[in-house]
VOROPA-590108 format. One record per residue (C-alpha): residue in three letters; x, y, z; residue number from 1. Coordinates in steps of 0.5 Angstrom, whole numbers, plus 500, padded with zeros to 3 digits. Layout:
<atoms>
+-----+-----+-----+-----+-----+
:  aa :   x :   y :   z :   i :
+-----+-----+-----+-----+-----+
: ala :   X :   Y :   Z : NUM :
...
+-----+-----+-----+-----+-----+
</atoms>
This chain:
<atoms>
+-----+-----+-----+-----+-----+
:  aa :   x :   y :   z :   i :
+-----+-----+-----+-----+-----+
: met : 705 : 298 : 497 :   1 :
: ser : 710 : 298 : 493 :   2 :
: thr : 715 : 292 : 491 :   3 :
: phe : 720 : 296 : 489 :   4 :
: ala : 726 : 299 : 493 :   5 :
: glu : 726 : 306 : 495 :   6 :
: ser : 731 : 309 : 490 :   7 :
: leu : 731 : 314 : 484 :   8 :
: pro : 726 : 314 : 481 :   9 :
: leu : 721 : 312 : 486 :  10 :
: val : 716 : 307 : 483 :  11 :
: his : 709 : 305 : 485 :  12 :
: pro : 706 : 300 : 482 :  13 :
: leu : 698 : 300 : 481 :  14 :
: pro : 693 : 295 : 481 :  15 :
: pro : 691 : 291 : 475 :  16 :
: glu : 684 : 294 : 474 :  17 :
: phe : 687 : 301 : 474 :  18 :
: ser : 684 : 305 : 468 :  19 :
: leu : 688 : 310 : 465 :  20 :
: ser : 682 : 314 : 461 :  21 :
: his : 679 : 315 : 468 :  22 :
: ala : 685 : 318 : 471 :  23 :
: phe : 685 : 322 : 466 :  24 :
: thr : 678 : 325 : 467 :  25 :
: ala : 680 : 325 : 475 :  26 :
: leu : 686 : 329 : 473 :  27 :
: ser : 684 : 333 : 467 :  28 :
: ser : 683 : 340 : 471 :  29 :
: leu : 690 : 340 : 473 :  30 :
: pro : 695 : 345 : 470 :  31 :
: gly : 699 : 342 : 464 :  32 :
: val : 695 : 335 : 464 :  33 :
: leu : 699 : 331 : 458 :  34 :
: trp : 697 : 324 : 456 :  35 :
: leu : 701 : 321 : 451 :  36 :
: asp : 696 : 316 : 448 :  37 :
: ser : 697 : 310 : 445 :  38 :
: ala : 689 : 309 : 444 :  39 :
: ala : 691 : 304 : 437 :  40 :
: gln : 696 : 299 : 436 :  41 :
: ile : 698 : 298 : 428 :  42 :
: ala : 700 : 291 : 427 :  43 :
: asp : 704 : 290 : 420 :  44 :
: asp : 701 : 284 : 415 :  45 :
: thr : 707 : 281 : 415 :  46 :
: glu : 712 : 282 : 421 :  47 :
: ser : 706 : 283 : 427 :  48 :
: val : 711 : 289 : 429 :  49 :
: lys : 706 : 293 : 434 :  50 :
: leu : 707 : 301 : 435 :  51 :
: gly : 705 : 304 : 441 :  52 :
: arg : 706 : 300 : 446 :  53 :
: phe : 706 : 305 : 452 :  54 :
: ser : 702 : 311 : 454 :  55 :
: phe : 703 : 316 : 459 :  56 :
: leu : 700 : 321 : 464 :  57 :
: thr : 702 : 327 : 467 :  58 :
: ala : 700 : 334 : 470 :  59 :
: asp : 702 : 340 : 474 :  60 :
: pro : 710 : 341 : 471 :  61 :
: ile : 714 : 344 : 477 :  62 :
: arg : 717 : 349 : 471 :  63 :
: gln : 715 : 351 : 464 :  64 :
: leu : 718 : 354 : 458 :  65 :
: ile : 713 : 358 : 454 :  66 :
: ala : 715 : 363 : 448 :  67 :
: ser : 711 : 366 : 442 :  68 :
: val : 713 : 368 : 435 :  69 :
: gly : 717 : 375 : 437 :  70 :
: asp : 720 : 372 : 444 :  71 :
: asn : 727 : 371 : 445 :  72 :
: asp : 730 : 364 : 442 :  73 :
: pro : 727 : 359 : 447 :  74 :
: trp : 731 : 353 : 444 :  75 :
: pro : 738 : 355 : 448 :  76 :
: val : 733 : 354 : 454 :  77 :
: leu : 731 : 348 : 452 :  78 :
: asp : 737 : 345 : 451 :  79 :
: glu : 740 : 347 : 457 :  80 :
: trp : 734 : 343 : 461 :  81 :
: cys : 736 : 337 : 457 :  82 :
: arg : 743 : 337 : 459 :  83 :
: glu : 741 : 338 : 466 :  84 :
: leu : 736 : 332 : 466 :  85 :
: pro : 738 : 327 : 471 :  86 :
: ala : 740 : 320 : 468 :  87 :
: thr : 736 : 316 : 473 :  88 :
: cys : 731 : 311 : 470 :  89 :
: arg : 729 : 304 : 470 :  90 :
: ala : 731 : 299 : 464 :  91 :
: asp : 725 : 295 : 466 :  92 :
: leu : 719 : 300 : 466 :  93 :
: pro : 716 : 304 : 461 :  94 :
: pro : 721 : 310 : 457 :  95 :
: phe : 718 : 316 : 460 :  96 :
: gln : 720 : 317 : 467 :  97 :
: gly : 719 : 324 : 468 :  98 :
: gly : 722 : 330 : 464 :  99 :
: ile : 721 : 335 : 459 : 100 :
: ala : 715 : 334 : 455 : 101 :
: gly : 709 : 339 : 452 : 102 :
: val : 708 : 342 : 444 : 103 :
: ile : 713 : 344 : 440 : 104 :
: gly : 709 : 348 : 435 : 105 :
: tyr : 710 : 349 : 427 : 106 :
: glu : 712 : 356 : 428 : 107 :
: ala : 718 : 354 : 433 : 108 :
: ala : 722 : 354 : 427 : 109 :
: cys : 722 : 361 : 426 : 110 :
: trp : 728 : 361 : 431 : 111 :
: leu : 732 : 355 : 427 : 112 :
: glu : 731 : 358 : 420 : 113 :
: asn : 730 : 364 : 416 : 114 :
: val : 723 : 363 : 414 : 115 :
: pro : 717 : 368 : 414 : 116 :
: val : 711 : 367 : 418 : 117 :
: pro : 704 : 369 : 416 : 118 :
: thr : 702 : 376 : 419 : 119 :
: ala : 694 : 374 : 420 : 120 :
: asn : 695 : 371 : 427 : 121 :
: asp : 688 : 369 : 430 : 122 :
: leu : 690 : 363 : 433 : 123 :
: ser : 694 : 366 : 439 : 124 :
: thr : 697 : 359 : 441 : 125 :
: pro : 705 : 360 : 443 : 126 :
: ala : 710 : 357 : 438 : 127 :
: leu : 713 : 353 : 444 : 128 :
: ser : 709 : 350 : 450 : 129 :
: val : 713 : 345 : 455 : 130 :
: gly : 714 : 343 : 462 : 131 :
: leu : 719 : 340 : 467 : 132 :
: tyr : 715 : 333 : 469 : 133 :
: asp : 717 : 330 : 476 : 134 :
: trp : 712 : 325 : 476 : 135 :
: thr : 708 : 321 : 470 : 136 :
: ile : 703 : 315 : 471 : 137 :
: ala : 706 : 310 : 465 : 138 :
: leu : 702 : 305 : 462 : 139 :
: asp : 705 : 298 : 458 : 140 :
: his : 699 : 296 : 453 : 141 :
: val : 702 : 289 : 452 : 142 :
: glu : 703 : 287 : 460 : 143 :
: asn : 696 : 291 : 462 : 144 :
: arg : 700 : 294 : 468 : 145 :
: ala : 702 : 301 : 470 : 146 :
: trp : 706 : 305 : 475 : 147 :
: ile : 707 : 312 : 478 : 148 :
: val : 714 : 314 : 477 : 149 :
: cys : 717 : 320 : 481 : 150 :
: gln : 723 : 323 : 479 : 151 :
: gly : 723 : 328 : 486 : 152 :
: leu : 726 : 334 : 481 : 153 :
: gly : 729 : 340 : 484 : 154 :
: pro : 733 : 339 : 489 : 155 :
: gln : 740 : 337 : 488 : 156 :
: ser : 741 : 332 : 493 : 157 :
: asn : 739 : 324 : 492 : 158 :
: gln : 736 : 324 : 499 : 159 :
: asp : 732 : 331 : 498 : 160 :
: arg : 730 : 328 : 491 : 161 :
: leu : 727 : 322 : 494 : 162 :
: ala : 723 : 325 : 500 : 163 :
: asn : 720 : 330 : 494 : 164 :
: ala : 718 : 324 : 490 : 165 :
: arg : 715 : 321 : 496 : 166 :
: asp : 711 : 327 : 497 : 167 :
: arg : 709 : 327 : 490 : 168 :
: arg : 707 : 320 : 489 : 169 :
: asp : 703 : 321 : 495 : 170 :
: gln : 699 : 327 : 492 : 171 :
: val : 698 : 323 : 485 : 172 :
: leu : 695 : 318 : 490 : 173 :
: gln : 690 : 323 : 493 : 174 :
: trp : 689 : 326 : 486 : 175 :
: leu : 687 : 320 : 483 : 176 :
: ala : 683 : 318 : 490 : 177 :
: asp : 679 : 324 : 490 : 178 :
: gly : 677 : 324 : 482 : 179 :
: cys : 676 : 317 : 481 : 180 :
: cys : 672 : 316 : 487 : 181 :
: asp : 667 : 322 : 488 : 182 :
: ala : 660 : 320 : 485 : 183 :
: his : 658 : 327 : 485 : 184 :
: gln : 664 : 330 : 480 : 185 :
: pro : 661 : 334 : 474 : 186 :
: ser : 662 : 330 : 467 : 187 :
: leu : 667 : 334 : 463 : 188 :
: ser : 661 : 335 : 458 : 189 :
: thr : 658 : 340 : 463 : 190 :
: ala : 664 : 343 : 464 : 191 :
: thr : 664 : 351 : 462 : 192 :
: ile : 667 : 353 : 456 : 193 :
: ala : 669 : 359 : 453 : 194 :
: pro : 664 : 363 : 449 : 195 :
: ala : 666 : 363 : 441 : 196 :
: lys : 668 : 370 : 439 : 197 :
: pro : 666 : 371 : 432 : 198 :
: ile : 672 : 368 : 426 : 199 :
: glu : 673 : 370 : 419 : 200 :
: gly : 672 : 364 : 415 : 201 :
: phe : 669 : 361 : 409 : 202 :
: pro : 663 : 356 : 409 : 203 :
: thr : 664 : 349 : 406 : 204 :
: gln : 658 : 344 : 405 : 205 :
: his : 659 : 341 : 412 : 206 :
: ala : 654 : 345 : 417 : 207 :
: gly : 658 : 348 : 422 : 208 :
: val : 665 : 348 : 419 : 209 :
: thr : 668 : 354 : 416 : 210 :
: ser : 675 : 354 : 412 : 211 :
: asn : 681 : 359 : 411 : 212 :
: phe : 680 : 358 : 403 : 213 :
: pro : 674 : 361 : 399 : 214 :
: ala : 671 : 356 : 394 : 215 :
: gly : 676 : 354 : 389 : 216 :
: ala : 682 : 357 : 392 : 217 :
: phe : 685 : 351 : 395 : 218 :
: ser : 685 : 348 : 388 : 219 :
: asp : 688 : 354 : 386 : 220 :
: asn : 694 : 354 : 390 : 221 :
: val : 695 : 347 : 389 : 222 :
: gly : 696 : 349 : 381 : 223 :
: glu : 700 : 355 : 383 : 224 :
: ile : 705 : 350 : 387 : 225 :
: val : 705 : 345 : 381 : 226 :
: arg : 707 : 351 : 376 : 227 :
: arg : 713 : 353 : 382 : 228 :
: ile : 715 : 345 : 382 : 229 :
: arg : 715 : 345 : 374 : 230 :
: ala : 719 : 352 : 375 : 231 :
: gly : 725 : 348 : 379 : 232 :
: asp : 723 : 352 : 385 : 233 :
: ser : 722 : 346 : 389 : 234 :
: phe : 720 : 338 : 389 : 235 :
: gln : 714 : 338 : 393 : 236 :
: val : 710 : 343 : 398 : 237 :
: asn : 705 : 340 : 403 : 238 :
: leu : 699 : 345 : 403 : 239 :
: ala : 694 : 345 : 409 : 240 :
: gln : 687 : 348 : 409 : 241 :
: arg : 685 : 350 : 416 : 242 :
: leu : 678 : 348 : 418 : 243 :
: val : 674 : 351 : 424 : 244 :
: ala : 668 : 349 : 428 : 245 :
: glu : 665 : 351 : 435 : 246 :
: ala : 667 : 348 : 441 : 247 :
: asp : 661 : 344 : 443 : 248 :
: gly : 664 : 341 : 450 : 249 :
: his : 670 : 341 : 454 : 250 :
: pro : 676 : 340 : 450 : 251 :
: ala : 678 : 334 : 454 : 252 :
: glu : 671 : 331 : 454 : 253 :
: ile : 672 : 333 : 446 : 254 :
: tyr : 679 : 328 : 446 : 255 :
: ser : 675 : 322 : 449 : 256 :
: arg : 671 : 322 : 443 : 257 :
: leu : 676 : 323 : 438 : 258 :
: arg : 680 : 317 : 441 : 259 :
: gln : 675 : 313 : 440 : 260 :
: ala : 673 : 315 : 433 : 261 :
: asn : 679 : 316 : 430 : 262 :
: pro : 684 : 311 : 435 : 263 :
: ala : 692 : 313 : 433 : 264 :
: pro : 698 : 310 : 436 : 265 :
: phe : 701 : 317 : 437 : 266 :
: gly : 695 : 321 : 440 : 267 :
: gly : 695 : 325 : 446 : 268 :
: tyr : 693 : 331 : 450 : 269 :
: phe : 696 : 337 : 452 : 270 :
: ala : 693 : 343 : 456 : 271 :
: gly : 696 : 350 : 455 : 272 :
: glu : 695 : 356 : 459 : 273 :
: thr : 690 : 359 : 454 : 274 :
: phe : 689 : 353 : 449 : 275 :
: ser : 688 : 345 : 449 : 276 :
: val : 692 : 340 : 444 : 277 :
: leu : 687 : 334 : 441 : 278 :
: ser : 691 : 329 : 436 : 279 :
: ser : 690 : 323 : 433 : 280 :
: ser : 696 : 322 : 430 : 281 :
: pro : 699 : 316 : 426 : 282 :
: glu : 705 : 319 : 425 : 283 :
: gly : 712 : 318 : 429 : 284 :
: phe : 716 : 324 : 429 : 285 :
: leu : 723 : 321 : 432 : 286 :
: thr : 723 : 316 : 437 : 287 :
: val : 730 : 315 : 442 : 288 :
: arg : 732 : 309 : 445 : 289 :
: asp : 739 : 308 : 448 : 290 :
: arg : 742 : 314 : 443 : 291 :
: lys : 738 : 310 : 437 : 292 :
: val : 734 : 314 : 433 : 293 :
: gln : 728 : 312 : 429 : 294 :
: thr : 723 : 317 : 424 : 295 :
: arg : 717 : 315 : 421 : 296 :
: pro : 715 : 319 : 415 : 297 :
: ile : 708 : 318 : 412 : 298 :
: lys : 707 : 320 : 405 : 299 :
: gly : 702 : 317 : 400 : 300 :
: thr : 694 : 316 : 403 : 301 :
: val : 688 : 313 : 400 : 302 :
: ala : 681 : 312 : 405 : 303 :
: arg : 679 : 306 : 407 : 304 :
: thr : 671 : 305 : 406 : 305 :
: gly : 669 : 299 : 411 : 306 :
: asp : 669 : 294 : 404 : 307 :
: ile : 675 : 289 : 405 : 308 :
: asp : 676 : 288 : 398 : 309 :
: ile : 675 : 295 : 396 : 310 :
: asp : 680 : 297 : 401 : 311 :
: arg : 685 : 293 : 398 : 312 :
: asp : 684 : 295 : 392 : 313 :
: leu : 686 : 301 : 394 : 314 :
: ala : 692 : 299 : 398 : 315 :
: glu : 694 : 296 : 392 : 316 :
: gln : 694 : 302 : 388 : 317 :
: leu : 697 : 306 : 393 : 318 :
: ala : 703 : 301 : 393 : 319 :
: ala : 704 : 302 : 386 : 320 :
: ser : 703 : 309 : 385 : 321 :
: glu : 709 : 313 : 382 : 322 :
: lys : 706 : 319 : 385 : 323 :
: asp : 705 : 317 : 392 : 324 :
: arg : 712 : 313 : 392 : 325 :
: ala : 715 : 319 : 389 : 326 :
: glu : 713 : 323 : 394 : 327 :
: asn : 714 : 319 : 400 : 328 :
: ile : 722 : 318 : 397 : 329 :
: met : 723 : 325 : 397 : 330 :
: ile : 722 : 326 : 404 : 331 :
: val : 725 : 320 : 406 : 332 :
: asp : 731 : 323 : 402 : 333 :
: leu : 730 : 329 : 407 : 334 :
: met : 730 : 325 : 413 : 335 :
: arg : 736 : 321 : 412 : 336 :
: asn : 740 : 329 : 411 : 337 :
: asp : 737 : 331 : 417 : 338 :
: leu : 738 : 326 : 421 : 339 :
: ser : 746 : 325 : 418 : 340 :
: arg : 747 : 332 : 421 : 341 :
: val : 747 : 329 : 428 : 342 :
: cys : 748 : 322 : 427 : 343 :
: ile : 754 : 317 : 426 : 344 :
: asp : 754 : 318 : 418 : 345 :
: glu : 754 : 310 : 416 : 346 :
: ser : 749 : 309 : 422 : 347 :
: val : 743 : 312 : 418 : 348 :
: val : 739 : 307 : 414 : 349 :
: val : 732 : 306 : 411 : 350 :
: thr : 729 : 300 : 414 : 351 :
: gln : 722 : 300 : 411 : 352 :
: leu : 721 : 303 : 404 : 353 :
: cys : 713 : 305 : 402 : 354 :
: gln : 709 : 300 : 407 : 355 :
: ile : 702 : 300 : 407 : 356 :
: glu : 699 : 302 : 414 : 357 :
: arg : 692 : 302 : 415 : 358 :
: tyr : 688 : 306 : 420 : 359 :
: gln : 681 : 308 : 422 : 360 :
: tyr : 679 : 312 : 416 : 361 :
: val : 685 : 312 : 411 : 362 :
: gln : 691 : 308 : 409 : 363 :
: his : 699 : 310 : 408 : 364 :
: leu : 705 : 309 : 405 : 365 :
: val : 710 : 310 : 411 : 366 :
: ser : 717 : 309 : 411 : 367 :
: val : 722 : 308 : 417 : 368 :
: ile : 729 : 311 : 417 : 369 :
: glu : 734 : 310 : 423 : 370 :
: gly : 740 : 312 : 426 : 371 :
: glu : 745 : 313 : 432 : 372 :
: leu : 747 : 320 : 435 : 373 :
: ala : 753 : 322 : 435 : 374 :
: pro : 758 : 322 : 441 : 375 :
: asn : 757 : 330 : 442 : 376 :
: ala : 750 : 330 : 440 : 377 :
: thr : 743 : 331 : 445 : 378 :
: ile : 737 : 330 : 443 : 379 :
: cys : 735 : 337 : 443 : 380 :
: asp : 740 : 337 : 437 : 381 :
: leu : 737 : 332 : 434 : 382 :
: ile : 730 : 335 : 434 : 383 :
: arg : 733 : 342 : 432 : 384 :
: ala : 736 : 338 : 426 : 385 :
: cys : 730 : 335 : 424 : 386 :
: phe : 724 : 340 : 426 : 387 :
: pro : 719 : 341 : 423 : 388 :
: gly : 719 : 334 : 420 : 389 :
: gly : 720 : 334 : 412 : 390 :
: ser : 713 : 330 : 411 : 391 :
: val : 709 : 336 : 413 : 392 :
: thr : 713 : 341 : 409 : 393 :
: gly : 716 : 338 : 403 : 394 :
: ala : 723 : 339 : 400 : 395 :
: pro : 727 : 342 : 400 : 396 :
: lys : 725 : 344 : 407 : 397 :
: ile : 726 : 352 : 407 : 398 :
: glu : 724 : 353 : 400 : 399 :
: ala : 717 : 349 : 401 : 400 :
: met : 716 : 353 : 408 : 401 :
: gln : 717 : 360 : 404 : 402 :
: thr : 712 : 357 : 400 : 403 :
: ile : 707 : 354 : 406 : 404 :
: ala : 708 : 362 : 409 : 405 :
: glu : 706 : 365 : 402 : 406 :
: leu : 700 : 361 : 401 : 407 :
: glu : 697 : 359 : 407 : 408 :
: pro : 693 : 365 : 410 : 409 :
: asn : 694 : 363 : 417 : 410 :
: pro : 699 : 361 : 422 : 411 :
: arg : 699 : 353 : 423 : 412 :
: gly : 700 : 353 : 431 : 413 :
: pro : 701 : 346 : 434 : 414 :
: tyr : 699 : 343 : 428 : 415 :
: cys : 705 : 340 : 424 : 416 :
: gly : 709 : 341 : 430 : 417 :
: ser : 710 : 336 : 435 : 418 :
: leu : 708 : 333 : 442 : 419 :
: gly : 712 : 329 : 446 : 420 :
: tyr : 717 : 328 : 451 : 421 :
: ile : 725 : 328 : 453 : 422 :
: ser : 725 : 323 : 459 : 423 :
: cys : 730 : 323 : 465 : 424 :
: gly : 735 : 317 : 463 : 425 :
: gly : 735 : 320 : 455 : 426 :
: ala : 729 : 316 : 452 : 427 :
: ala : 725 : 321 : 447 : 428 :
: asp : 719 : 320 : 443 : 429 :
: phe : 715 : 326 : 439 : 430 :
: asn : 710 : 325 : 434 : 431 :
: ile : 708 : 329 : 428 : 432 :
: leu : 702 : 333 : 430 : 433 :
: ile : 697 : 332 : 424 : 434 :
: arg : 690 : 329 : 425 : 435 :
: thr : 690 : 335 : 430 : 436 :
: ile : 685 : 339 : 434 : 437 :
: val : 687 : 346 : 437 : 438 :
: ala : 681 : 348 : 442 : 439 :
: thr : 682 : 356 : 444 : 440 :
: ala : 677 : 361 : 445 : 441 :
: gly : 671 : 357 : 444 : 442 :
: his : 673 : 354 : 437 : 443 :
: leu : 676 : 348 : 435 : 444 :
: tyr : 681 : 348 : 429 : 445 :
: phe : 683 : 342 : 425 : 446 :
: pro : 688 : 344 : 419 : 447 :
: val : 689 : 338 : 414 : 448 :
: gly : 693 : 338 : 408 : 449 :
: gly : 697 : 333 : 404 : 450 :
: gly : 704 : 334 : 399 : 451 :
: ile : 703 : 337 : 393 : 452 :
: thr : 708 : 334 : 387 : 453 :
: ala : 709 : 335 : 380 : 454 :
: arg : 703 : 330 : 378 : 455 :
: ser : 698 : 332 : 383 : 456 :
: asn : 691 : 333 : 381 : 457 :
: ala : 688 : 339 : 385 : 458 :
: leu : 681 : 337 : 386 : 459 :
: ala : 684 : 329 : 388 : 460 :
: glu : 689 : 333 : 393 : 461 :
: glu : 683 : 337 : 396 : 462 :
: ala : 679 : 331 : 397 : 463 :
: glu : 684 : 328 : 400 : 464 :
: thr : 684 : 333 : 405 : 465 :
: trp : 676 : 332 : 407 : 466 :
: thr : 679 : 324 : 407 : 467 :
: lys : 684 : 326 : 413 : 468 :
: ala : 678 : 330 : 416 : 469 :
: arg : 673 : 325 : 417 : 470 :
: gly : 675 : 322 : 424 : 471 :
: met : 676 : 328 : 427 : 472 :
: leu : 669 : 331 : 424 : 473 :
: gln : 666 : 324 : 427 : 474 :
: ala : 668 : 326 : 434 : 475 :
: leu : 666 : 333 : 433 : 476 :
: arg : 659 : 330 : 432 : 477 :
: leu : 658 : 334 : 426 : 478 :
: pro : 655 : 331 : 419 : 479 :
: lys : 659 : 326 : 416 : 480 :
: val : 664 : 327 : 410 : 481 :
: pro : 663 : 324 : 404 : 482 :
: ser : 670 : 320 : 401 : 483 :
: thr : 669 : 324 : 395 : 484 :
: leu : 670 : 332 : 394 : 485 :
: pro : 665 : 336 : 398 : 486 :
+-----+-----+-----+-----+-----+
</atoms>
């Protein structure tokens, strides 16, 4: 029985042996299943600052907002949903306690700015797919405690909401009992997947993997971006190649492999109507707590080799690299400007600049910018002011996005967009969807890219994309990617 008084939100503690990964297996067939998954915590070498303390699992939203490029602008509707969220929350529990959650794809920017979209769209994912979730399972990794939190969203009166919350709690408990206790439940790996349709792509030196660039074209486009930068068109442009492989299992099962192969503090899984997003992202986009905002842009990458001494030398080279530091600082300036559009001016400060953070296969330069939302600004205003994140566009943002649309053959879809939530009570957390697989129509799409500056070397930039692909290819059980250009 719950030790919490029956008030909103309704809180039901789960037993110490509760496993979120087992719960994910039990609930993965529900519509709109969403796992905001801190599969790894990153500890800073000097301050032991930990990220990704909380994970959240939810499903079966009571309302959905889905929009594709060419549809009516969904951002005003999202803003209305944001304003209508109740303030009911508990300060002593993890921050997502029901609310708005889902995927904002990269092309959702087309309603915010006058930027083109590539016409060759063979990835039929919506530009925005979010739901209104009236319950969540919240896990605190530090305290090793978990709760079901129910808001009973829908009715206006607290009495009716509380009745809805009780019903929802009982339903979630039944789902968990049915899924976790059924010894005859089929494995996700045996679930039926859609047959892969033929797709145009160019072979790579990795069996079963195609690229949307023919051999040499990515490097040629890096050279073209360098030429434009030197001509004064922009300072930095993020360029990505899209890799594709056939799916070899249910997306939820593939995600379970991904989180083991490439754990990340901002990972997650989201099941849309015709697609799934599987992310092992190391990058936080926007975090809001008590109207305090934080963004953590990543720019600058070197590999991890497994050799401590070599990795340390590579990290020192990265920290000293003029090219990588300049790349990072450009995005810091861009994000400062974006935050200043909706934050109190004097509150916007850089609290970490170009610090090394280590992940499973790579090491990154990471900076942190913080601010405080202006009194009249909503979280939706904040997202619109900053989306897409500058680390995946370049600078100036609009010029960089125009170059991306011209040089990348296909729309990005969820890649370089964001996965996250806006909670009842005003907390929010969104990642940047890098190191991300999109599963649809029997295929797995996993673009990889990087920031191009005037100092970029074309072959090195292409090699970096394969370094970033290593964890995903490991999860897909495809041939191991060498640390040098294939």
